[in-house]
N, C-alpha and C positions, 0 to 999 in steps of 0.2 A: 837119979834113974836116967838111962838114954831117952832122949827125944824120939818120936814116932813120926817116919815119913811115910806117907802113903804114896805109891809108884802108880799112877792110873792109865793105864793104857788103853787103846783103841784100834780098832780094826784096820790094821796097816802090817804089813810084811815086817816093819821095824819094830814092832811088838815083840818078836821072836829074841831081840837082844835086850830086853829090859833086865835079865840077869848081871849085864853090864852095869846098868844103872844100881843095881841092888848092891853089888860088890863094891862099887866106888862110895855108897852112901853108908854101907856097913863100915867100909874102913875109916869113914870121916866122924864115927861115932852114932850113927843114926840107927835104930830099930826099924826094919822095913817091912811095909805090909804092901801086897800086890793086890790092886783091884784091878779087874778088866770089864770092859763093856762086853756084852754078848759076843759081839764080833772081834772085839778084841781076843776074847778067850779062844778063839779058832786058830791064833797064831802062835800062843805060849806053850810051854810045857809045864802044865800046872803042877803034876806031882815034883817037878826038879824045883821049881819056884818056892813051894810050901816047905821043901827041905831046904832050901837056901836061908829062907826066912824064918822058919819055925811058926809060921802063922799060915792059915788056910789062905787061899787065893779066893777071894768073894767076887761074883759077878751077879747076883741077885739079891735083891731086897729080904730081909729077914721076914717071917711070920709075925705078927703082933704076938707079943708076949715071950717070945724066945730072948734070951740074952746076945748082946754083942759079941761077935766072936774076935773082933780085933779092938786093940785100944784106940782111945782117941787118936786122931792126926793134931802133932804139932805142925805139920808143915805138908804141902803137897806139890807134887811134879805131875803134871798132866801130860804124857809124852809117850809115843805121838799122838797129837789131838787131830784128828780127821777132821775134812770140811765140814763134815756132819755133826759131829761135837763142837765145834767152834760156832758153828750156826745155833743149833738149840742152844748150849749155854748162853750166848749173847742175848737170847729173848728169854731166858728162864725154864726152857723145857726139861723137866726131870725125870723123864721115862724110864732111865736106867739107874742102877745103884751109883754107878761111876759119876753121871750128871748129877745126881742128889745129893752126893756127897761134896762134891765140889760147890755147887749152888748153895747149899746150906752153909758149908765151910766160909765162903766168901761173905753170905748174910751176915755170919757172925762177926766178921772183921776182925779176928784175933789170929788167922793162921795164915802163913805166907804161902801163896799160890805162886807158882811158876808154870806155864803153859809154852809147848813147844809144837806148834800147830806143823803137820805134814801134811801135804797135798800136791797134787801134780798142777803144771801150770794153767791148765784149762780149768779146773775147779778153782784155782786163786783167783782167775780173772773174772770171775762172776760177781757183780757186784754185790748181792748179799754176803758172800765170803767176805769182800772187802770191808764191807761197813761192819761185820761182826768182828773183825779184828780189830778196827777202829774202836767199836765199842768197849771190846774188853780191855785193849789199852788205855781207855779212858778212866777205868776202875782203880781206886786204891787199893794196896794189899794184893796187886795181881801183876806180874812181871809175864809179858809175852814176847820171847825169843822167836822171830819170824823174819824172814827176808834174805837175800843173797849174802849178806854177811854173816849169816847164821849157817844155812843150808840153801843151796841152790834148789830152784825147783827144777824140775824134770818133766817131759811129755808123760801123759796118760800110759801106765804100764810099764814105766821105767824105774819106779821107785826102789826095786831090790836093790838097783846099783849104787844108792845112797845108804844102805842098811849099815854098813861098816863105817860110816862118816857120820852118823848121827850123832849130834852134840850132847850126848849124856852127862859129861863132865861138866860143861857149859851150864846145863840146867839147874845140876847139884850146886855149882859155884854161884849161882845167882840166888839161892837161898840164905839166911843167915846161917853161920856157922852152928852144927850141932850144940856145940858147948855152951853157946848163948841162950839156948831153949831148954837145957838139960834141967831135971826138977829133982 
């Protein structure tokens, strides 16, 4: 059976284009589930993504005793990962489903994870953000794609300009091939 990729999006205009990642991943042999942070959900077309993936788009924790609506992830891409998400992830704050899934998968150590942080130059200059990026890069099983070689930073409020240039394919290419994870 085809492996499952979780496409986790957070609160950025770039999240509107996560369907591009879904299409690329499906063409590469993945079954894709979209999980959005509460703020990420504000930017996406939930019905369109559910139709595109065949799975519900999740953004909240399930109630105790309820069955999981999504199959387990074989790989995860967190993109765009906002400064808020990166900072919380680095210190283990799992206050959203998106962060909870990533932190749990990372703790298991068996799920490859790719993060593509996306923020503006002012937020990226904050020492806590810089430390969070360094922390995430220091962990095994996690690839962090961030820097001018990936996508240049912009001034605050200018992120929309990079929406069409977001490196969805680069994120997907950073994972092992779907065929190597098929069960």
